[in-house]
VOGUKOL-775060 format. One record per residue (C-alpha): residue in three letters; x negated, z, y. Coordinates in steps of 0.1 Angstrom, whole numbers, padded with zeros to 4 digits, always signed. Each point is the difference from the previous one (the first is absolute). Layout:
BEGIN
ALAXZY...
END
This chain:
BEGIN
UNK-0286+0106-0022UNK+0004+0002+0037UNK+0033-0010+0021UNK-0001-0007+0039UNK+0028+0018+0018UNK+0024-0031+0000UNK-0004-0004-0036UNK+0009+0036-0007UNK+0030-0003+0024UNK+0010-0029-0018UNK-0004+0016-0035UNK+0018+0035+0009UNK+0031-0022+0019UNK+0007-0024-0030UNK+0000+0033-0022UNK+0028+0018+0026UNK+0017-0036-0003UNK-0006+0000-0039UNK+0020+0034+0001UNK+0030-0013+0022UNK+0004-0026-0025UNK-0002+0027-0030UNK-0036-0009-0014UNK-0020+0026-0002UNK-0027+0003+0030UNK-0030+0003-0021UNK+0008-0036-0017UNK+0008-0014+0035UNK-0033+0012+0012UNK-0018-0011-0029UNK+0018-0039+0000UNK-0010+0004+0039UNK-0034+0011-0008UNK-0005-0033-0027UNK+0017-0022+0024UNK-0020+0009+0028UNK-0034-0004-0022UNK-0028-0028-0001UNK-0007+0010-0037UNK+0016+0014-0031UNK-0003+0036+0001UNK+0001+0023-0030UNK+0021+0039-0001UNK-0030+0020+0008UNK-0005-0018+0035UNK+0038-0004+0004UNK+0001+0041-0008UNK-0030+0009+0024UNK+0011-0023+0026UNK+0038+0013-0001UNK-0009+0032-0009UNK+0027-0002-0025UNK-0005+0015-0035UNK-0015-0021-0025UNK+0032+0007-0025UNK+0022-0010+0030UNK-0021-0036+0009UNK+0006-0006-0039UNK+0036+0003-0001UNK+0002-0017+0032UNK-0018-0033-0014UNK+0019+0001-0028UNK+0029-0003+0026UNK-0016-0025+0018UNK-0007-0022-0034UNK+0035+0007-0010UNK+0012-0020+0034UNK-0023-0027-0006UNK-0013+0013+0034UNK-0038+0000-0017UNK-0019-0010-0026UNK-0028+0013-0018UNK-0033-0020-0001UNK-0041+0012-0004UNK-0029-0002+0012UNK-0035-0010-0012UNK-0017+0027-0013UNK+0027+0026+0004UNK+0020+0006-0028UNK+0029+0018+0021UNK+0030-0017+0009UNK+0005-0012+0031UNK+0032-0010+0022UNK+0008-0028+0023UNK+0034-0002+0025UNK+0017-0033+0002UNK-0009-0017+0032UNK+0025-0019+0013UNK+0029+0019+0014UNK+0026-0026-0009UNK-0007+0009-0036UNK-0002+0033+0009UNK+0035+0003+0013UNK+0011-0026-0026UNK-0015+0026-0027UNK+0017+0029+0018UNK+0032-0015+0006UNK+0004-0011-0036UNK-0009+0033-0016UNK+0021+0017+0021UNK+0030-0020-0010UNK-0006+0000-0037UNK-0003+0039+0006UNK+0029+0010+0024UNK+0022-0034+0011UNK+0004-0014-0041UNK+0015+0038-0011UNK+0021+0003+0033UNK+0010-0032-0009UNK+0005+0006-0035UNK+0023+0032+0008UNK+0018-0017+0025UNK+0009-0028-0019UNK+0015+0029-0033UNK+0019+0014+0030UNK+0015-0032+0005UNK+0007-0006-0031UNK+0018+0040-0009UNK+0015-0005+0030UNK+0025-0022-0012UNK+0013+0024-0026UNK-0001+0032+0023UNK+0032+0009+0013UNK-0009+0031+0020UNK-0026-0024+0022UNK+0013-0004+0033UNK+0006-0036+0014UNK-0023+0010+0034UNK-0030+0015-0023UNK+0004-0029-0018UNK-0001-0025+0027UNK-0034+0020+0008UNK-0014+0000-0029UNK+0005-0041-0004UNK-0012-0006+0033UNK-0039+0017-0007UNK-0001-0016-0033UNK+0008-0037+0017UNK-0026+0010+0033UNK-0021+0008-0027UNK+0001-0034-0023UNK+0001-0018+0031UNK-0035+0020+0009UNK-0018-0007-0032UNK+0013-0038-0003UNK-0016-0004+0031UNK-0030+0017-0011UNK-0004-0024-0026UNK+0002-0030+0018UNK-0024+0010+0023UNK-0024+0020-0025UNK-0015-0037-0013UNK-0007-0010+0034UNK-0041-0003+0009UNK-0008+0022+0024UNK-0001-0026+0031UNK+0033-0017-0007UNK+0013+0044+0003UNK-0021+0003+0029UNK+0015-0031+0019UNK+0033+0013-0009UNK-0006+0034+0009UNK-0013-0013+0033UNK+0032-0019+0005UNK+0022+0026-0008UNK+0014+0011+0033UNK+0009-0043+0007UNK+0018-0001-0031UNK+0019+0035+0008UNK+0009-0017+0035UNK+0010-0033-0019UNK+0021+0020-0023UNK+0018+0021+0024UNK+0005-0030+0019UNK+0020-0014-0028UNK+0017+0027-0005UNK+0013+0006+0037UNK+0014-0037-0005UNK+0019+0010-0033UNK+0017+0026+0018
END
């Protein structure tokens, strides 16, 4: 499969961004390739196109499937599995946010809540340290409540909300000034 220079640049950059987000470079590049592809691709094509070992492609495809970002499909006359990526960027964003929440934030909140309970009986815990721990817990709980409020909104509603963000921020900052 021949890629245009712009497509190559996009895929390479997506791989670089993936590493900054804590995702394996190959996983991110395969996701970009599948996202940009106009047809389902099988592992051999992915391997050849990205010049990546077949075993690495297989492992990366399993990772992308576990995240729910790609799915297996079949092509008439071909016994191999072919792969498709979600094409809706809002759905991709929603999936990634939900998976990161489940894998990173939920376990962190569990530990922070445990620390908060244990802090009540920890005579050696400094008050300032306790306050800082409570602030982080409160911050993440507010963030997760906001996420839960917004995650079920239709993409069109989210787009309108995000586009109005600056207006809302200015409105809220005006209210805060009046309160002072």
